[in-house]
Every structure is written in structure tokens, then in C-alpha cells.
C-alpha positions in Angstrom: 7.7 -34.4 41.8 7.1 -31.8 39.1 7.0 -28.4 41.0 5.8 -25.0 40.0 9.4 -23.9 39.8 10.2 -26.7 37.4 7.2 -25.7 35.2 8.3 -22.1 34.9 12.0 -23.1 34.4 10.9 -25.3 31.5 8.8 -22.5 30.0 11.8 -20.2 30.3 14.1 -22.6 28.5 11.5 -23.0 25.7 11.3 -19.3 25.3 15.0 -18.8 25.2 15.3 -21.6 22.6 12.5 -20.0 20.5 14.2 -16.6 20.7 17.6 -18.1 19.7 16.0 -19.9 16.7 14.1 -16.7 15.8 17.4 -14.8 15.7 19.1 -17.5 13.6 16.2 -17.5 11.1 16.0 -13.7 11.0 19.8 -13.5 10.4 19.5 -16.1 7.6 16.9 -14.1 5.8 18.7 -10.8 6.3 21.9 -12.3 4.9 20.2 -13.6 1.7 18.3 -10.4 1.3 21.5 -8.4 1.4 23.1 -10.9 -0.9 20.3 -10.5 -3.4 20.3 -6.7 -3.0 24.0 -6.5 -3.6 23.7 -8.7 -6.7 20.9 -6.6 -8.0 22.8 -3.4 -7.4 25.7 -4.7 -9.4 23.5 -4.9 -12.5 24.2 -2.2 -15.1 20.5 -1.9 -15.8 17.1 -3.6 -15.9 15.0 -3.8 -19.1 11.3 -4.4 -18.6 9.6 -5.9 -21.7 5.9 -6.6 -21.7 3.2 -7.5 -24.3 2.4 -10.1 -26.9 1.7 -13.7 -25.8 2.6 -14.8 -29.4 6.1 -13.3 -28.9 6.7 -14.1 -25.3 8.8 -17.3 -25.9 10.8 -15.6 -28.6 11.5 -12.5 -26.5 12.4 -14.7 -23.5 14.9 -16.6 -25.8 16.4 -13.3 -26.9 16.6 -12.1 -23.2 18.3 -15.3 -22.0 21.0 -15.2 -24.8 21.5 -11.5 -24.3 22.0 -11.9 -20.5 24.5 -14.7 -21.1 26.5 -12.2 -23.1 25.8 -9.2 -20.8 25.5 -10.6 -17.2 25.4 -7.1 -15.8 22.0 -6.4 -17.4 18.8 -8.0 -16.3 15.9 -8.4 -18.9 12.4 -9.1 -17.5 9.9 -10.5 -19.9 6.1 -10.8 -19.3 3.2 -11.5 -21.6 -0.4 -10.5 -21.2 -1.2 -9.5 -24.8 -0.1 -6.8 -27.2 -2.7 -4.3 -25.8 -1.4 -4.8 -22.3 2.1 -4.3 -23.4 1.3 -1.1 -25.3 -0.7 0.2 -22.3 2.2 -0.5 -20.0 4.6 1.3 -22.4 2.3 4.3 -22.6 2.2 4.4 -18.8 6.0 4.2 -18.7 6.0 1.0 -16.6 8.0 -1.0 -19.2 10.8 0.0 -21.5 9.8 -2.1 -24.5 6.4 -3.1 -25.7 6.3 -6.4 -27.7 3.4 -6.3 -30.0 2.0 -8.6 -32.8 0.1 -5.6 -34.2 0.9 -2.0 -35.1 0.0 0.7 -32.6 -3.4 2.3 -33.3 -3.9 5.9 -34.1 -5.6 6.6 -30.8 -2.7 4.9 -29.0 -0.2 7.1 -30.8 -2.3 10.2 -29.9 -2.4 9.1 -26.3 1.4 8.6 -26.4 1.8 12.2 -27.5 -0.4 13.4 -24.6 1.8 11.5 -22.2 5.1 12.8 -23.6 6.0 9.4 -25.1 7.5 9.2 -28.6 6.9 5.7 -30.0 9.7 4.3 -32.1 8.8 1.2 -34.0 11.0 -1.7 -34.9 10.0 -4.8 -36.9 11.9 -7.6 -35.3 10.6 -10.6 -37.2 7.6 -12.1 -38.9 5.0 -14.6 -38.0 2.5 -16.9 -39.7 -0.9 -17.4 -38.0 -1.8 -21.0 -38.1 -5.4 -22.1 -38.2 -5.5 -25.4 -36.3 -7.7 -28.4 -35.8 -7.4 -31.7 -33.9 -5.0 -34.2 -35.7 -7.9 -36.7 -36.1 -10.1 -34.1 -37.9 -10.2 -35.2 -41.6 -10.4 -31.5 -42.8 -6.9 -30.4 -43.7 -7.4 -27.5 -46.0 -9.7 -24.5 -46.2 -10.1 -21.3 -48.2 -9.7 -18.0 -46.5 -13.4 -17.4 -47.2 -14.4 -20.7 -45.5 -12.3 -19.7 -42.4 -14.0 -16.3 -42.3 -17.4 -18.0 -42.4 -16.5 -20.5 -39.7 -15.3 -17.9 -37.3 -18.3 -15.6 -38.0 -20.7 -18.6 -37.4 -22.0 -18.9 -41.0 -20.5 -22.4 -41.2 -21.2 -24.3 -38.0 -20.9 -28.0 -38.8 -17.8 -29.9 -40.0 -20.0 -31.9 -42.4 -20.3 -28.6 -44.5 -16.6 -28.9 -45.1 -16.3 -32.6 -45.8 -15.8 -33.6 -42.1 -18.0 -35.4 -39.7 -21.5 -34.3 -38.7 -20.3 -32.5 -35.6 -20.8 -28.9 -34.4 -17.8 -26.7 -34.9 -16.3 -25.4 -31.6 -14.7 -22.0 -32.3 -11.7 -20.9 -30.2 -10.4 -17.3 -30.3 -7.9 -15.2 -28.4 -9.5 -12.5 -26.1 -10.0 -8.9 -27.5 -6.9 -7.6 -25.9 -4.7 -9.8 -28.0 -2.9 -8.5 -31.0 -3.5 -11.8 -32.7 -7.2 -11.4 -32.2 -7.2 -7.9 -33.7 -5.1 -9.0 -36.7 -7.3 -12.0 -37.3 -10.5 -9.9 -37.1 -9.1 -7.3 -39.5 -7.4 -9.5 -42.1 -9.3 -12.7 -42.0 -12.8 -11.6 -40.9 -12.4 -8.3 -42.8 -13.5 -6.5 -39.7 -16.6 -8.7 -39.3 -17.7 -10.0 -35.9 -16.7 -13.2 -34.4 -19.5 -15.7 -33.8 -21.1 -15.1 -30.3 -20.5 -18.8 -29.8 -16.7 -18.4 -30.0 -14.9 -19.2 -26.8 -12.4 -16.5 -25.9 -9.2 -18.0 -24.3 -6.5 -16.1 -22.5 -3.4 -17.3 -24.4 -2.2 -19.0 -27.5 -1.1 -22.0 -25.3 -4.7 -22.3 -24.0 -6.0 -22.6 -27.5 -3.3 -25.1 -28.4 -4.2 -27.2 -25.3 -7.9 -27.1 -26.1 -7.5 -28.1 -29.7 -5.3 -31.0 -28.6 -8.1 -32.3 -26.5 -11.2 -31.4 -28.6 -11.7 -33.2 -32.0 -14.4 -30.6 -32.9 -12.4 -27.5 -32.2 -10.8 -25.0 -34.5 -8.5 -22.1 -33.4 -5.7 -19.9 -34.4 -2.3 -18.7 -33.1 1.2 -17.9 -34.1 3.0 -20.8 -35.7 5.6 -20.8 -33.0 3.0 -22.7 -30.9 2.5 -25.5 -33.3 3.1 -29.1 -32.2 2.2 -32.6 -33.3 -0.8 -32.3 -30.9 -2.6 -30.0 -33.4 -2.9 -29.9 -37.2 -2.4 -26.7 -39.1 -4.7 -26.6 -42.1 -3.4 -25.4 -45.5 -5.0 -22.2 -46.7 -5.9 -20.9 -50.1 -6.9 -17.5 -51.4 -8.3 -18.9 -54.7 -9.5 -22.4 -53.9 -6.8 -23.9 -56.0 -3.4 -23.4 -54.5 -3.1 -24.3 -50.8 -0.2 -23.5 -48.6 0.7 -24.5 -45.0 2.3 -22.1 -42.4 6.0 -22.9 -43.0 9.1 -20.7 -42.9 9.6 -21.2 -46.7 6.0 -20.3 -47.6 5.9 -17.2 -45.5 9.3 -15.9 -46.7 8.1 -16.5 -50.3 4.8 -14.7 -49.7 2.7 -17.7 -50.5 1.0 -18.2 -47.1 -1.9 -15.7 -46.9 -2.0 -15.1 -43.1 1.3 -13.6 -42.0 2.3 -10.4 -40.2 5.3 -8.5 -38.8 6.2 -8.5 -35.1 7.0 -5.2 -33.4 9.0 -3.7 -30.6 8.0 -0.2 -29.4 10.4 2.0 -27.4 10.2 5.7 -26.3 12.4 7.8 -28.6 15.9 6.9 -29.8 17.4 3.9 -28.0 20.3 4.5 -25.6 22.4 2.4 -23.3 21.3 -1.1 -22.5 18.1 -0.7 -24.5 20.1 0.1 -27.6 22.4 -2.8 -26.9 19.4 -5.2 -26.6 17.7 -3.8 -29.8 21.0 -4.1 -31.7 21.3 -7.7 -30.5 17.8 -8.6 -31.6 18.4 -7.2 -35.1 21.8 -8.8 -35.4 22.6 -12.1 -37.2 22.7 -14.0 -33.9 19.4 -12.4 -32.8 17.7 -13.3 -36.0 19.0 -16.8 -35.9 17.0 -17.1 -32.6 13.9 -16.1 -34.6 14.3 -19.1 -36.8 15.0 -21.4 -33.8 11.7 -20.3 -32.3 9.8 -21.1 -35.5 9.3 -17.5 -36.5 10.4 -15.8 -39.7 13.6 -13.7 -39.6 14.1 -10.4 -41.3 15.5 -10.6 -44.8 19.0 -9.3 -45.1 
């Protein structure tokens, strides 16, 4: 017969087992936390890099190779856009801002007010690809046609030799350095069509173009794949050039730009080591591997 004493004895055993398991689990987590903390403490330094989504894969590739050569240094890389990276840099929450545009005059003034002395490095070059779905018959455009598309003056593919379909315009959001460059250098500071869909990343534009036969978008050529088609672009309506390494290095492709790092003052310690690596022959070979354009030696 199950007595009251048996009942309480069973509860006591369950509680003792639970407490024993709790101590084991707690000890397990404490052990691995201390192991992680010890490993972290053994690092010589931590470099925080934040900014351009266009550059994030390139910067991550630099970081991984650099950490292989310098295991005592940890390099953290996050995107979010050039504006986000520069804001973080000005607030001193990252050591390096990765940006696909130059710092603005007002950002430089703000830096001075915060005691930050921006030092600029050009770390590579990028071509901005204007992309459509592979099945879209339109494969070349003039720079003026692209301007008119993104400002909404041309709104149907039939106006460009394509099908009678409404053009779906895709753009990066306003915090993006690519958005700012495209607005300044392609739209000549005109306004994007109010019908343009603002997407949070270059990959989001690439994914949407791959799915939507009526879409057109733009992003750094490092994001190109066979799921999108980059149109050839002409300044004069006669000579058309695609966004390739050769065309950008030769100055033939009309939509290209430098890529920047910004740091506070003269580099020292692990930051100098990382910058030196990025600018080295090995670092610049990674630029080519990631489908960007290396610095000319």
C-alpha cells in the first residue's frame, strides 16, 4: 500500500535528483564560460569593423585570412550600410568604418566635434551592376535610359524593346552608400521614383531580381550570379560595356567607384597590422577573388 511516508520519500528523492542535475548543468555552463573567457582573454586585441553591405563579404574574407595568420587577434565584421558604419565610427563603437562612399562634409564636422580624426584609405574599387532577370530580352541600356527608369520617366519595358510589362524598380535604402552613389552619379541628384521598392541589402535585391522577370535593380558586382543578368551600359549610345574587372580597370565601365576604410587618426597596433594586410599583395588578391577591383600597383 502506498503510504504518505512513501509519497514524501519519493518527492524527496525527486528533489535531490533535480538538485544534483542542476549542479551538473550549472557546472557545465560555468566551465565552458570560463573556457571561452580564457580564450578571449588570450587574444591580443579585437577589431570591430562595421558598415557597407556591398563590402561585407570582402571584409569578412580579409578578416578570416588575417585571423588565420594572426590567431591572437579577433576581427568582428558586420554590415548595416555605409551610413551605419560611419555613425558607429563617429560614436567610437567600431574601430574601422567600411564605406562604399566618401564621408560627407557634415560627418567630418561631426567627427571634429567628437574628437575623432578620420583617416581615409581606399582599399579597392567596385563596379555597380544594373541587373535584370535573365529572361528579360533587354541586355543593354544607356546611362540616360537608366536614369529615366529609376526616376520613373520610363515605366514599361516595351519602351526599351522589351515586353509590354510595367517596370518594377528596386533600390537600396537611403542609408546605403550604394544608394547615395547611384543617386549622385546616375540620377545626377534627381529623385528616385516614388514607386521604387527600397530593400535592406544588396542580397535582397539580387534575390528579388532572380524571382521577378519585370524587375530592375543595382548593386556591387560582387553580388552577381547567373540568377541575374547585368546589362551593358553606354555613355554615348554606341559603345556598351559590362561590369567586368577588365572594363573597370581600363576605365571603360561608367558606373564604378572606390571603396573606403575610415579609422581614427594614424593606425597603431593590430589596426595598423590589419590595414597593412588589406593593402598588401595578398590582401589585394582577395579583392580579385571576391569579384572586386584591386588597387593598381
